[in-house]
All heavy atoms as a GROMACS GRO file, in nm:
protein
  613
    1MET      N    1   0.707   0.875   1.583
    1MET     CA    2   0.581   0.884   1.522
    1MET      C    3   0.485   0.779   1.591
    1MET      O    4   0.518   0.671   1.594
    1MET     CB    5   0.601   0.850   1.365
    1MET     CG    6   0.470   0.847   1.288
    1MET     SD    7   0.491   0.807   1.112
    1MET     CE    8   0.635   0.903   1.058
    2ASN      N    9   0.372   0.828   1.647
    2ASN     CA   10   0.278   0.740   1.706
    2ASN      C   11   0.201   0.659   1.611
    2ASN      O   12   0.202   0.687   1.490
    2ASN     CB   13   0.193   0.814   1.816
    2ASN     CG   14   0.100   0.902   1.747
    2ASN    OD1   15   0.047   0.882   1.644
    2ASN    ND2   16   0.079   1.019   1.824
    3THR      N   17   0.124   0.567   1.658
    3THR     CA   18   0.043   0.482   1.572
    3THR      C   19  -0.055   0.555   1.479
    3THR      O   20  -0.078   0.531   1.365
    3THR     CB   21  -0.029   0.371   1.650
    3THR    OG1   22   0.074   0.307   1.733
    3THR    CG2   23  -0.103   0.275   1.568
    4GLU      N   24  -0.120   0.664   1.540
    4GLU     CA   25  -0.215   0.745   1.464
    4GLU      C   26  -0.148   0.814   1.348
    4GLU      O   27  -0.196   0.819   1.239
    4GLU     CB   28  -0.301   0.834   1.552
    4GLU     CG   29  -0.417   0.898   1.491
    4GLU     CD   30  -0.519   0.798   1.425
    4GLU    OE1   31  -0.538   0.691   1.478
    4GLU    OE2   32  -0.579   0.835   1.319
    5GLU      N   33  -0.037   0.870   1.382
    5GLU     CA   34   0.046   0.953   1.282
    5GLU      C   35   0.100   0.860   1.172
    5GLU      O   36   0.092   0.887   1.052
    5GLU     CB   37   0.158   1.026   1.350
    5GLU     CG   38   0.129   1.136   1.428
    5GLU     CD   39   0.251   1.185   1.512
    5GLU    OE1   40   0.327   1.106   1.550
    5GLU    OE2   41   0.255   1.310   1.535
    6LEU      N   42   0.141   0.744   1.216
    6LEU     CA   43   0.182   0.643   1.114
    6LEU      C   44   0.063   0.599   1.022
    6LEU      O   45   0.081   0.601   0.900
    6LEU     CB   46   0.219   0.511   1.192
    6LEU     CG   47   0.282   0.403   1.104
    6LEU    CD1   48   0.403   0.443   1.016
    6LEU    CD2   49   0.314   0.283   1.197
    7LYS      N   50  -0.056   0.582   1.077
    7LYS     CA   51  -0.171   0.547   0.990
    7LYS      C   52  -0.201   0.653   0.904
    7LYS      O   53  -0.219   0.634   0.776
    7LYS     CB   54  -0.292   0.514   1.074
    7LYS     CG   55  -0.404   0.466   0.997
    7LYS     CD   56  -0.519   0.428   1.084
    7LYS     CE   57  -0.629   0.360   1.000
    7LYS     NZ   58  -0.751   0.439   0.987
    8LEU      N   59  -0.194   0.782   0.939
    8LEU     CA   60  -0.218   0.898   0.862
    8LEU      C   61  -0.120   0.898   0.743
    8LEU      O   62  -0.156   0.928   0.630
    8LEU     CB   63  -0.227   1.021   0.933
    8LEU     CG   64  -0.348   1.047   1.022
    8LEU    CD1   65  -0.330   1.168   1.119
    8LEU    CD2   66  -0.470   1.062   0.944
    9ASN      N   67   0.003   0.879   0.771
    9ASN     CA   68   0.115   0.890   0.677
    9ASN      C   69   0.096   0.780   0.568
    9ASN      O   70   0.113   0.809   0.454
    9ASN     CB   71   0.249   0.886   0.742
    9ASN     CG   72   0.292   1.020   0.789
    9ASN    OD1   73   0.211   1.115   0.784
    9ASN    ND2   74   0.403   1.021   0.852
   10ILE      N   75   0.055   0.662   0.609
   10ILE     CA   76   0.029   0.552   0.520
   10ILE      C   77  -0.083   0.584   0.432
   10ILE      O   78  -0.080   0.557   0.310
   10ILE     CB   79   0.026   0.415   0.598
   10ILE    CG1   80   0.160   0.378   0.656
   10ILE    CG2   81  -0.027   0.306   0.502
   10ILE    CD1   82   0.160   0.274   0.753
   11GLU      N   83  -0.185   0.635   0.488
   11GLU     CA   84  -0.310   0.676   0.410
   11GLU      C   85  -0.265   0.785   0.308
   11GLU      O   86  -0.323   0.772   0.189
   11GLU     CB   87  -0.416   0.727   0.493
   11GLU     CG   88  -0.488   0.622   0.576
   11GLU     CD   89  -0.572   0.526   0.496
   11GLU    OE1   90  -0.588   0.541   0.372
   11GLU    OE2   91  -0.634   0.434   0.551
   12LYS      N   92  -0.179   0.877   0.340
   12LYS     CA   93  -0.129   0.973   0.240
   12LYS      C   94  -0.050   0.916   0.128
   12LYS      O   95  -0.070   0.949   0.010
   12LYS     CB   96  -0.029   1.078   0.311
   12LYS     CG   97  -0.111   1.175   0.399
   12LYS     CD   98  -0.001   1.272   0.456
   12LYS     CE   99  -0.050   1.345   0.576
   12LYS     NZ  100   0.052   1.421   0.655
   13ALA      N  101   0.027   0.818   0.161
   13ALA     CA  102   0.106   0.737   0.061
   13ALA      C  103   0.017   0.672  -0.029
   13ALA      O  104   0.027   0.668  -0.156
   13ALA     CB  105   0.199   0.641   0.130
   14LEU      N  106  -0.094   0.602   0.025
   14LEU     CA  107  -0.195   0.536  -0.064
   14LEU      C  108  -0.271   0.626  -0.150
   14LEU      O  109  -0.297   0.600  -0.273
   14LEU     CB  110  -0.287   0.447   0.021
   14LEU     CG  111  -0.223   0.331   0.093
   14LEU    CD1  112  -0.326   0.256   0.174
   14LEU    CD2  113  -0.142   0.238   0.000
   15ASP      N  114  -0.291   0.752  -0.094
   15ASP     CA  115  -0.364   0.853  -0.170
   15ASP      C  116  -0.280   0.899  -0.294
   15ASP      O  117  -0.327   0.931  -0.399
   15ASP     CB  118  -0.410   0.973  -0.088
   15ASP     CG  119  -0.519   0.940   0.005
   15ASP    OD1  120  -0.594   0.835  -0.019
   15ASP    OD2  121  -0.540   1.010   0.110
   16GLU      N  122  -0.151   0.898  -0.271
   16GLU     CA  123  -0.058   0.939  -0.375
   16GLU      C  124  -0.053   0.838  -0.496
   16GLU      O  125  -0.050   0.875  -0.615
   16GLU     CB  126   0.079   0.963  -0.319
   16GLU     CG  127   0.182   1.006  -0.422
   16GLU     CD  128   0.322   1.028  -0.369
   16GLU    OE1  129   0.334   1.098  -0.260
   16GLU    OE2  130   0.426   0.977  -0.431
   17ILE      N  131  -0.056   0.710  -0.454
   17ILE     CA  132  -0.043   0.600  -0.559
   17ILE      C  133  -0.179   0.562  -0.618
   17ILE      O  134  -0.186   0.507  -0.726
   17ILE     CB  135   0.040   0.484  -0.501
   17ILE    CG1  136   0.089   0.398  -0.616
   17ILE    CG2  137  -0.055   0.398  -0.407
   17ILE    CD1  138   0.205   0.317  -0.592
   18ARG      N  139  -0.284   0.587  -0.545
   18ARG     CA  140  -0.420   0.547  -0.596
   18ARG      C  141  -0.459   0.588  -0.733
   18ARG      O  142  -0.510   0.501  -0.810
   18ARG     CB  143  -0.530   0.593  -0.486
   18ARG     CG  144  -0.659   0.531  -0.506
   18ARG     CD  145  -0.750   0.558  -0.383
   18ARG     NE  146  -0.728   0.454  -0.286
   18ARG     CZ  147  -0.690   0.474  -0.161
   18ARG    NH1  148  -0.674   0.604  -0.118
   18ARG    NH2  149  -0.668   0.381  -0.080
   19PRO      N  150  -0.440   0.717  -0.764
   19PRO     CA  151  -0.466   0.748  -0.907
   19PRO      C  152  -0.406   0.664  -1.011
   19PRO      O  153  -0.472   0.635  -1.120
   19PRO     CB  154  -0.426   0.893  -0.913
   19PRO     CG  155  -0.422   0.949  -0.779
   19PRO     CD  156  -0.379   0.824  -0.700
   20PHE      N  157  -0.278   0.626  -0.991
   20PHE     CA  158  -0.215   0.535  -1.094
   20PHE      C  159  -0.288   0.408  -1.099
   20PHE      O  160  -0.305   0.347  -1.206
   20PHE     CB  161  -0.067   0.518  -1.054
   20PHE     CG  162   0.008   0.648  -1.057
   20PHE    CD1  163   0.036   0.710  -0.928
   20PHE    CD2  164   0.043   0.709  -1.167
   20PHE    CE1  165   0.106   0.830  -0.922
   20PHE    CE2  166   0.106   0.834  -1.174
   20PHE     CZ  167   0.143   0.880  -1.049
   21LEU      N  168  -0.326   0.347  -0.988
   21LEU     CA  169  -0.400   0.218  -0.977
   21LEU      C  170  -0.533   0.233  -1.042
   21LEU      O  171  -0.586   0.145  -1.128
   21LEU     CB  172  -0.410   0.162  -0.837
   21LEU     CG  173  -0.278   0.145  -0.764
   21LEU    CD1  174  -0.304   0.098  -0.621
   21LEU    CD2  175  -0.196   0.027  -0.840
   22GLN      N  176  -0.604   0.341  -1.018
   22GLN     CA  177  -0.734   0.369  -1.076
   22GLN      C  178  -0.740   0.385  -1.215
   22GLN      O  179  -0.836   0.346  -1.286
   22GLN     CB  180  -0.807   0.479  -0.995
   22GLN     CG  181  -0.829   0.440  -0.852
   22GLN     CD  182  -0.890   0.570  -0.772
   22GLN    OE1  183  -0.860   0.685  -0.809
   22GLN    NE2  184  -0.963   0.533  -0.651
   23SER      N  185  -0.627   0.442  -1.277
   23SER     CA  186  -0.626   0.466  -1.411
   23SER      C  187  -0.619   0.332  -1.495
   23SER      O  188  -0.651   0.326  -1.608
   23SER     CB  189  -0.505   0.554  -1.445
   23SER     OG  190  -0.385   0.484  -1.438
   24ASP      N  191  -0.583   0.232  -1.420
   24ASP     CA  192  -0.582   0.093  -1.486
   24ASP      C  193  -0.691   0.010  -1.439
   24ASP      O  194  -0.693  -0.110  -1.463
   24ASP     CB  195  -0.450   0.022  -1.449
   24ASP     CG  196  -0.328   0.080  -1.523
   24ASP    OD1  197  -0.350   0.136  -1.635
   24ASP    OD2  198  -0.214   0.077  -1.471
   25GLY      N  199  -0.783   0.066  -1.368
   25GLY     CA  200  -0.907  -0.005  -1.326
   25GLY      C  201  -0.898  -0.075  -1.191
   25GLY      O  202  -0.971  -0.163  -1.153
   26GLY      N  203  -0.797  -0.035  -1.119
   26GLY     CA  204  -0.773  -0.103  -0.990
   26GLY      C  205  -0.781  -0.006  -0.874
   26GLY      O  206  -0.815   0.111  -0.890
   27ASP      N  207  -0.755  -0.055  -0.756
   27ASP     CA  208  -0.756   0.028  -0.637
   27ASP      C  209  -0.681  -0.045  -0.521
   27ASP      O  210  -0.628  -0.157  -0.546
   27ASP     CB  211  -0.896   0.066  -0.591
   27ASP     CG  212  -0.908   0.189  -0.516
   27ASP    OD1  213  -0.798   0.255  -0.465
   27ASP    OD2  214  -1.024   0.243  -0.495
   28ILE      N  215  -0.670   0.020  -0.406
   28ILE     CA  216  -0.597  -0.033  -0.295
   28ILE      C  217  -0.658   0.011  -0.175
   28ILE      O  218  -0.707   0.122  -0.162
   28ILE     CB  219  -0.447  -0.004  -0.302
   28ILE    CG1  220  -0.367  -0.088  -0.196
   28ILE    CG2  221  -0.423   0.144  -0.280
   28ILE    CD1  222  -0.217  -0.078  -0.221
   29SER      N  223  -0.660  -0.088  -0.064
   29SER     CA  224  -0.709  -0.038   0.066
   29SER      C  225  -0.628  -0.092   0.174
   29SER      O  226  -0.559  -0.191   0.168
   29SER     CB  227  -0.853  -0.096   0.099
   29SER     OG  228  -0.859  -0.234   0.087
   30LEU      N  229  -0.614  -0.013   0.278
   30LEU     CA  230  -0.525  -0.045   0.388
   30LEU      C  231  -0.607  -0.134   0.487
   30LEU      O  232  -0.715  -0.100   0.526
   30LEU     CB  233  -0.488   0.083   0.468
   30LEU     CG  234  -0.413   0.062   0.602
   30LEU    CD1  235  -0.283  -0.002   0.574
   30LEU    CD2  236  -0.394   0.198   0.665
   31LEU      N  237  -0.548  -0.249   0.513
   31LEU     CA  238  -0.615  -0.349   0.606
   31LEU      C  239  -0.561  -0.338   0.745
   31LEU      O  240  -0.651  -0.320   0.844
   31LEU     CB  241  -0.586  -0.489   0.556
   31LEU     CG  242  -0.652  -0.530   0.419
   31LEU    CD1  243  -0.622  -0.669   0.379
   31LEU    CD2  244  -0.801  -0.498   0.411
   32SER      N  245  -0.434  -0.335   0.768
   32SER     CA  246  -0.376  -0.326   0.901
   32SER      C  247  -0.235  -0.282   0.897
   32SER      O  248  -0.170  -0.287   0.796
   32SER     CB  249  -0.393  -0.457   0.970
   32SER     OG  250  -0.314  -0.558   0.909
   33ILE      N  251  -0.179  -0.237   1.009
   33ILE     CA  252  -0.045  -0.197   1.041
   33ILE      C  253  -0.015  -0.287   1.163
   33ILE      O  254  -0.073  -0.281   1.261
   33ILE     CB  255  -0.034  -0.063   1.067
   33ILE    CG1  256  -0.085   0.033   0.960
   33ILE    CG2  257   0.119  -0.027   1.092
   33ILE    CD1  258  -0.104   0.173   0.997
   34GLU      N  259   0.089  -0.376   1.146
   34GLU     CA  260   0.135  -0.456   1.262
   34GLU      C  261   0.265  -0.427   1.310
   34GLU      O  262   0.364  -0.410   1.239
   34GLU     CB  263   0.123  -0.604   1.207
   34GLU     CG  264  -0.021  -0.643   1.169
   34GLU     CD  265  -0.033  -0.790   1.122
   34GLU    OE1  266   0.067  -0.865   1.131
   34GLU    OE2  267  -0.135  -0.822   1.076
   35ASN      N  268   0.279  -0.411   1.441
   35ASN     CA  269   0.406  -0.377   1.509
   35ASN      C  270   0.467  -0.252   1.450
   35ASN      O  271   0.594  -0.252   1.455
   35ASN     CB  272   0.501  -0.500   1.505
   35ASN     CG  273   0.438  -0.622   1.564
   35ASN    OD1  274   0.371  -0.613   1.676
   35ASN    ND2  275   0.456  -0.737   1.505
   36ASP      N  276   0.399  -0.164   1.388
   36ASP     CA  277   0.450  -0.041   1.324
   36ASP      C  278   0.554  -0.073   1.228
   36ASP      O  279   0.649   0.013   1.204
   36ASP     CB  280   0.505   0.059   1.442
   36ASP     CG  281   0.383   0.113   1.517
   36ASP    OD1  282   0.272   0.102   1.479
   36ASP    OD2  283   0.424   0.171   1.621
   37LYS      N  284   0.560  -0.190   1.163
   37LYS     CA  285   0.661  -0.237   1.069
   37LYS      C  286   0.604  -0.301   0.953
   37LYS      O  287   0.665  -0.301   0.842
   37LYS     CB  288   0.764  -0.333   1.135
   37LYS     CG  289   0.845  -0.262   1.247
   37LYS     CD  290   0.948  -0.359   1.305
   37LYS     CE  291   1.022  -0.282   1.408
   37LYS     NZ  292   1.097  -0.366   1.509
   38LEU      N  293   0.494  -0.364   0.957
   38LEU     CA  294   0.431  -0.448   0.856
   38LEU      C  295   0.297  -0.386   0.812
   38LEU      O  296   0.211  -0.368   0.900
   38LEU     CB  297   0.413  -0.594   0.897
   38LEU     CG  298   0.334  -0.682   0.796
   38LEU    CD1  299   0.414  -0.709   0.668
   38LEU    CD2  300   0.301  -0.813   0.872
   39VAL      N  301   0.287  -0.354   0.698
   39VAL     CA  302   0.149  -0.303   0.638
   39VAL      C  303   0.092  -0.404   0.558
   39VAL      O  304   0.145  -0.465   0.459
   39VAL     CB  305   0.168  -0.174   0.555
   39VAL    CG1  306   0.044  -0.117   0.487
   39VAL    CG2  307   0.239  -0.069   0.647
   40LYS      N  308  -0.044  -0.428   0.585
   40LYS     CA  309  -0.122  -0.520   0.500
   40LYS      C  310  -0.220  -0.443   0.419
   40LYS      O  311  -0.293  -0.359   0.474
   40LYS     CB  312  -0.198  -0.632   0.584
   40LYS     CG  313  -0.100  -0.733   0.651
   40LYS     CD  314  -0.173  -0.826   0.731
   40LYS     CE  315  -0.072  -0.937   0.780
   40LYS     NZ  316  -0.151  -1.037   0.862
   41VAL      N  317  -0.217  -0.459   0.285
   41VAL     CA  318  -0.311  -0.398   0.200
   41VAL      C  319  -0.388  -0.494   0.124
   41VAL      O  320  -0.348  -0.615   0.119
   41VAL     CB  321  -0.224  -0.298   0.104
   41VAL    CG1  322  -0.156  -0.190   0.182
   41VAL    CG2  323  -0.130  -0.368   0.011
   42GLN      N  324  -0.487  -0.450   0.048
   42GLN     CA  325  -0.558  -0.539  -0.041
   42GLN      C  326  -0.573  -0.464  -0.183
   42GLN      O  327  -0.639  -0.351  -0.184
   42GLN     CB  328  -0.699  -0.579   0.016
   42GLN     CG  329  -0.763  -0.680  -0.073
   42GLN     CD  330  -0.886  -0.736   0.005
   42GLN    OE1  331  -0.984  -0.664   0.018
   42GLN    NE2  332  -0.886  -0.850   0.055
   43LEU      N  333  -0.514  -0.524  -0.279
   43LEU     CA  334  -0.530  -0.472  -0.418
   43LEU      C  335  -0.665  -0.507  -0.461
   43LEU      O  336  -0.717  -0.621  -0.429
   43LEU     CB  337  -0.418  -0.534  -0.508
   43LEU     CG  338  -0.282  -0.489  -0.482
   43LEU    CD1  339  -0.177  -0.564  -0.557
   43LEU    CD2  340  -0.261  -0.334  -0.503
   44GLN      N  341  -0.726  -0.423  -0.533
   44GLN     CA  342  -0.866  -0.442  -0.577
   44GLN      C  343  -0.883  -0.423  -0.730
   44GLN      O  344  -0.798  -0.366  -0.796
   44GLN     CB  345  -0.956  -0.348  -0.502
   44GLN     CG  346  -0.943  -0.366  -0.348
   44GLN     CD  347  -1.014  -0.265  -0.268
   44GLN    OE1  348  -1.024  -0.152  -0.316
   44GLN    NE2  349  -1.057  -0.299  -0.143
   45GLY      N  350  -1.001  -0.463  -0.782
   45GLY     CA  351  -1.031  -0.442  -0.921
   45GLY      C  352  -0.936  -0.507  -1.003
   45GLY      O  353  -0.898  -0.626  -0.990
   46ALA      N  354  -0.893  -0.442  -1.116
   46ALA     CA  355  -0.800  -0.499  -1.215
   46ALA      C  356  -0.678  -0.538  -1.161
   46ALA      O  357  -0.604  -0.618  -1.218
   46ALA     CB  358  -0.789  -0.397  -1.329
   47CYS      N  359  -0.633  -0.491  -1.045
   47CYS     CA  360  -0.497  -0.522  -0.982
   47CYS      C  361  -0.505  -0.675  -0.933
   47CYS      O  362  -0.400  -0.728  -0.922
   47CYS     CB  363  -0.474  -0.426  -0.870
   47CYS     SG  364  -0.439  -0.263  -0.913
   48VAL      N  365  -0.612  -0.720  -0.904
   48VAL     CA  366  -0.629  -0.860  -0.850
   48VAL      C  367  -0.561  -0.961  -0.936
   48VAL      O  368  -0.479  -1.042  -0.895
   48VAL     CB  369  -0.771  -0.890  -0.806
   48VAL    CG1  370  -0.783  -1.037  -0.772
   48VAL    CG2  371  -0.823  -0.804  -0.700
   49GLY      N  372  -0.601  -0.968  -1.059
   49GLY     CA  373  -0.543  -1.063  -1.154
   49GLY      C  374  -0.433  -1.022  -1.237
   49GLY      O  375  -0.392  -1.096  -1.326
   50CYS      N  376  -0.377  -0.904  -1.216
   50CYS     CA  377  -0.277  -0.850  -1.295
   50CYS      C  378  -0.148  -0.922  -1.269
   50CYS      O  379  -0.115  -0.952  -1.169
   50CYS     CB  380  -0.257  -0.698  -1.260
   50CYS     SG  381  -0.128  -0.618  -1.360
   51SER      N  382  -0.080  -0.950  -1.386
   51SER     CA  383   0.044  -1.034  -1.377
   51SER      C  384   0.158  -0.943  -1.315
   51SER      O  385   0.261  -1.012  -1.279
   51SER     CB  386   0.088  -1.072  -1.522
   51SER     OG  387   0.106  -0.960  -1.611
   52VAL      N  388   0.143  -0.817  -1.309
   52VAL     CA  389   0.261  -0.737  -1.258
   52VAL      C  390   0.227  -0.676  -1.126
   52VAL      O  391   0.290  -0.589  -1.081
   52VAL     CB  392   0.307  -0.626  -1.360
   52VAL    CG1  393   0.370  -0.691  -1.478
   52VAL    CG2  394   0.191  -0.528  -1.386
   53ASN      N  395   0.116  -0.733  -1.053
   53ASN     CA  396   0.073  -0.675  -0.930
   53ASN      C  397   0.180  -0.679  -0.816
   53ASN      O  398   0.193  -0.597  -0.731
   53ASN     CB  399  -0.063  -0.725  -0.874
   53ASN     CG  400  -0.063  -0.860  -0.836
   53ASN    OD1  401   0.038  -0.928  -0.805
   53ASN    ND2  402  -0.186  -0.913  -0.807
   54GLN      N  403   0.268  -0.787  -0.824
   54GLN     CA  404   0.377  -0.793  -0.727
   54GLN      C  405   0.483  -0.689  -0.740
   54GLN      O  406   0.534  -0.632  -0.650
   54GLN     CB  407   0.443  -0.931  -0.720
   54GLN     CG  408   0.348  -1.042  -0.646
   54GLN     CD  409   0.310  -1.002  -0.510
   54GLN    OE1  410   0.395  -0.964  -0.427
   54GLN    NE2  411   0.176  -0.997  -0.486
   55MET      N  412   0.508  -0.657  -0.866
   55MET     CA  413   0.603  -0.556  -0.900
   55MET      C  414   0.543  -0.413  -0.859
   55MET      O  415   0.613  -0.330  -0.797
   55MET     CB  416   0.640  -0.548  -1.055
   55MET     CG  417   0.736  -0.456  -1.088
   55MET     SD  418   0.785  -0.467  -1.267
   55MET     CE  419   0.649  -0.377  -1.337
   56THR      N  420   0.416  -0.399  -0.883
   56THR     CA  421   0.340  -0.278  -0.848
   56THR      C  422   0.343  -0.263  -0.700
   56THR      O  423   0.375  -0.148  -0.644
   56THR     CB  424   0.191  -0.282  -0.895
   56THR    OG1  425   0.195  -0.283  -1.026
   56THR    CG2  426   0.128  -0.151  -0.841
   57LEU      N  427   0.325  -0.363  -0.619
   57LEU     CA  428   0.322  -0.375  -0.473
   57LEU      C  429   0.463  -0.327  -0.427
   57LEU      O  430   0.476  -0.244  -0.343
   57LEU     CB  431   0.280  -0.505  -0.426
   57LEU     CG  432   0.258  -0.514  -0.278
   57LEU    CD1  433   0.134  -0.434  -0.242
   57LEU    CD2  434   0.246  -0.658  -0.227
   58LYS      N  435   0.572  -0.387  -0.478
   58LYS     CA  436   0.697  -0.364  -0.422
   58LYS      C  437   0.760  -0.231  -0.473
   58LYS      O  438   0.807  -0.148  -0.394
   58LYS     CB  439   0.797  -0.467  -0.456
   58LYS     CG  440   0.774  -0.603  -0.394
   58LYS     CD  441   0.797  -0.592  -0.241
   58LYS     CE  442   0.756  -0.710  -0.174
   58LYS     NZ  443   0.748  -0.692  -0.027
   59SER      N  444   0.762  -0.205  -0.603
   59SER     CA  445   0.825  -0.081  -0.654
   59SER      C  446   0.736   0.038  -0.649
   59SER      O  447   0.793   0.153  -0.652
   59SER     CB  448   0.879  -0.102  -0.790
   59SER     OG  449   0.776  -0.132  -0.874
   60GLY      N  450   0.601   0.023  -0.638
   60GLY     CA  451   0.525   0.138  -0.632
   60GLY      C  452   0.461   0.158  -0.490
   60GLY      O  453   0.499   0.255  -0.431
   61VAL      N  454   0.386   0.073  -0.438
   61VAL     CA  455   0.323   0.085  -0.314
   61VAL      C  456   0.413   0.093  -0.198
   61VAL      O  457   0.417   0.183  -0.117
   61VAL     CB  458   0.218  -0.014  -0.299
   61VAL    CG1  459   0.147  -0.008  -0.165
   61VAL    CG2  460   0.110  -0.019  -0.410
   62GLU      N  461   0.506  -0.015  -0.188
   62GLU     CA  462   0.597  -0.021  -0.077
   62GLU      C  463   0.686   0.095  -0.075
   62GLU      O  464   0.715   0.162   0.033
   62GLU     CB  465   0.675  -0.144  -0.079
   62GLU     CG  466   0.756  -0.173   0.040
   62GLU     CD  467   0.813  -0.316   0.047
   62GLU    OE1  468   0.735  -0.411   0.081
   62GLU    OE2  469   0.931  -0.334   0.023
   63MET      N  470   0.743   0.135  -0.192
   63MET     CA  471   0.838   0.246  -0.201
   63MET      C  472   0.768   0.377  -0.154
   63MET      O  473   0.833   0.458  -0.087
   63MET     CB  474   0.893   0.246  -0.342
   63MET     CG  475   1.012   0.349  -0.354
   63MET     SD  476   1.067   0.352  -0.533
   63MET     CE  477   0.938   0.440  -0.613
   64THR      N  478   0.650   0.399  -0.199
   64THR     CA  479   0.573   0.522  -0.161
   64THR      C  480   0.532   0.518  -0.017
   64THR      O  481   0.560   0.621   0.055
   64THR     CB  482   0.452   0.532  -0.245
   64THR    OG1  483   0.481   0.527  -0.385
   64THR    CG2  484   0.371   0.660  -0.211
   65ILE      N  485   0.499   0.413   0.046
   65ILE     CA  486   0.473   0.402   0.181
   65ILE      C  487   0.604   0.427   0.268
   65ILE      O  488   0.602   0.507   0.364
   65ILE     CB  489   0.410   0.269   0.217
   65ILE    CG1  490   0.267   0.268   0.167
   65ILE    CG2  491   0.420   0.241   0.370
   65ILE    CD1  492   0.202   0.128   0.192
   66LYS      N  493   0.709   0.373   0.237
   66LYS     CA  494   0.836   0.398   0.293
   66LYS      C  495   0.885   0.544   0.293
   66LYS      O  496   0.953   0.594   0.384
   66LYS     CB  497   0.948   0.301   0.242
   66LYS     CG  498   0.937   0.153   0.290
   66LYS     CD  499   1.040   0.070   0.240
   66LYS     CE  500   1.018  -0.072   0.287
   66LYS     NZ  501   1.128  -0.158   0.244
   67LYS      N  502   0.847   0.607   0.184
   67LYS     CA  503   0.882   0.754   0.174
   67LYS      C  504   0.812   0.835   0.284
   67LYS      O  505   0.862   0.927   0.345
   67LYS     CB  506   0.842   0.806   0.036
   67LYS     CG  507   0.867   0.947   0.014
   67LYS     CD  508   0.843   0.991  -0.138
   67LYS     CE  509   0.697   1.008  -0.161
   67LYS     NZ  510   0.666   1.045  -0.307
   68TYR      N  511   0.682   0.794   0.319
   68TYR     CA  512   0.602   0.856   0.414
   68TYR      C  513   0.623   0.805   0.557
   68TYR      O  514   0.605   0.880   0.651
   68TYR     CB  515   0.458   0.855   0.381
   68TYR     CG  516   0.408   0.944   0.276
   68TYR    CD1  517   0.418   0.913   0.140
   68TYR    CD2  518   0.357   1.069   0.302
   68TYR    CE1  519   0.382   0.992   0.031
   68TYR    CE2  520   0.304   1.155   0.200
   68TYR     CZ  521   0.321   1.112   0.074
   68TYR     OH  522   0.277   1.200  -0.031
   69ALA      N  523   0.663   0.682   0.560
   69ALA     CA  524   0.685   0.612   0.691
   69ALA      C  525   0.796   0.521   0.681
   69ALA      O  526   0.790   0.404   0.662
   69ALA     CB  527   0.551   0.539   0.728
   70PRO      N  528   0.925   0.574   0.707
   70PRO     CA  529   1.040   0.503   0.676
   70PRO      C  530   1.064   0.385   0.774
   70PRO      O  531   1.140   0.287   0.729
   70PRO     CB  532   1.159   0.604   0.711
   70PRO     CG  533   1.093   0.742   0.712
   70PRO     CD  534   0.949   0.712   0.725
   71GLN      N  535   0.997   0.372   0.879
   71GLN     CA  536   1.011   0.257   0.967
   71GLN      C  537   0.932   0.130   0.920
   71GLN      O  538   0.957   0.021   0.976
   71GLN     CB  539   0.958   0.292   1.114
   71GLN     CG  540   0.807   0.303   1.130
   71GLN     CD  541   0.764   0.445   1.114
   71GLN    OE1  542   0.806   0.522   1.027
   71GLN    NE2  543   0.676   0.496   1.196
   72ILE      N  544   0.852   0.142   0.813
   72ILE     CA  545   0.781   0.036   0.762
   72ILE      C  546   0.888  -0.059   0.696
   72ILE      O  547   0.962  -0.009   0.610
   72ILE     CB  548   0.675   0.075   0.669
   72ILE    CG1  549   0.567   0.159   0.746
   72ILE    CG2  550   0.617  -0.056   0.599
   72ILE    CD1  551   0.496   0.080   0.855
   73GLU      N  552   0.882  -0.189   0.725
   73GLU     CA  553   0.981  -0.285   0.674
   73GLU      C  554   0.930  -0.357   0.555
   73GLU      O  555   1.000  -0.401   0.463
   73GLU     CB  556   1.036  -0.378   0.777
   73GLU     CG  557   1.110  -0.299   0.881
   73GLU     CD  558   1.154  -0.393   1.004
   73GLU    OE1  559   1.122  -0.518   0.995
   73GLU    OE2  560   1.206  -0.345   1.093
   74GLN      N  561   0.797  -0.384   0.552
   74GLN     CA  562   0.737  -0.471   0.443
   74GLN      C  563   0.599  -0.436   0.434
   74GLN      O  564   0.515  -0.396   0.522
   74GLN     CB  565   0.750  -0.619   0.491
   74GLN     CG  566   0.710  -0.707   0.386
   74GLN     CD  567   0.720  -0.851   0.430
   74GLN    OE1  568   0.741  -0.893   0.544
   74GLN    NE2  569   0.712  -0.943   0.337
   75VAL      N  570   0.558  -0.443   0.303
   75VAL     CA  571   0.411  -0.426   0.262
   75VAL      C  572   0.372  -0.556   0.192
   75VAL      O  573   0.437  -0.600   0.102
   75VAL     CB  574   0.398  -0.313   0.167
   75VAL    CG1  575   0.251  -0.296   0.123
   75VAL    CG2  576   0.438  -0.175   0.235
   76ILE      N  577   0.260  -0.615   0.239
   76ILE     CA  578   0.215  -0.736   0.180
   76ILE      C  579   0.063  -0.713   0.133
   76ILE      O  580  -0.012  -0.647   0.197
   76ILE     CB  581   0.226  -0.865   0.260
   76ILE    CG1  582   0.147  -0.846   0.399
   76ILE    CG2  583   0.376  -0.895   0.299
   76ILE    CD1  584   0.139  -0.972   0.476
   77ASN      N  585   0.028  -0.788   0.024
   77ASN     CA  586  -0.109  -0.788  -0.022
   77ASN      C  587  -0.175  -0.908   0.034
   77ASN      O  588  -0.119  -1.019   0.021
   77ASN     CB  589  -0.111  -0.796  -0.175
   77ASN     CG  590  -0.242  -0.803  -0.240
   77ASN    OD1  591  -0.323  -0.724  -0.196
   77ASN    ND2  592  -0.262  -0.888  -0.330
   78VAL      N  593  -0.302  -0.879   0.084
   78VAL     CA  594  -0.384  -0.992   0.135
   78VAL      C  595  -0.496  -1.014   0.038
   78VAL      O  596  -0.568  -0.915   0.011
   78VAL     CB  597  -0.443  -0.961   0.278
   78VAL    CG1  598  -0.526  -1.075   0.318
   78VAL    CG2  599  -0.326  -0.941   0.374
   79GLU      N  600  -0.493  -1.130  -0.031
   79GLU     CA  601  -0.588  -1.147  -0.131
   79GLU      C  602  -0.721  -1.172  -0.081
   79GLU      O  603  -0.745  -1.229   0.033
   79GLU     CB  604  -0.553  -1.270  -0.220
   79GLU     CG  605  -0.418  -1.242  -0.302
   79GLU     CD  606  -0.391  -1.356  -0.393
   79GLU    OE1  607  -0.466  -1.434  -0.428
   79GLU    OE2  608  -0.268  -1.348  -0.440
   80ALA      N  609  -0.825  -1.129  -0.141
   80ALA     CA  610  -0.972  -1.138  -0.092
   80ALA      C  611  -1.015  -1.283  -0.082
   80ALA      O  612  -0.971  -1.366  -0.164
   80ALA     CB  613  -1.060  -1.069  -0.175
   0.00000   0.00000   0.00000
């Protein structure tokens, strides 16, 4: 999978999880993909101060991204 395909797959994964985040007043945006292994995202809206955002990031966002792009090893949130 080349870099452009990887980015498209990650965007598809974010599109899949975005409605769940938006239903709670939050959102997510893709910031960067590093070495085709690390994805940096930014949680937005209600997700920023949410006490369970790390759980959402790991069990929701990271798991969904890995479904679309198995070579991704880690997803991290970059705070604004």
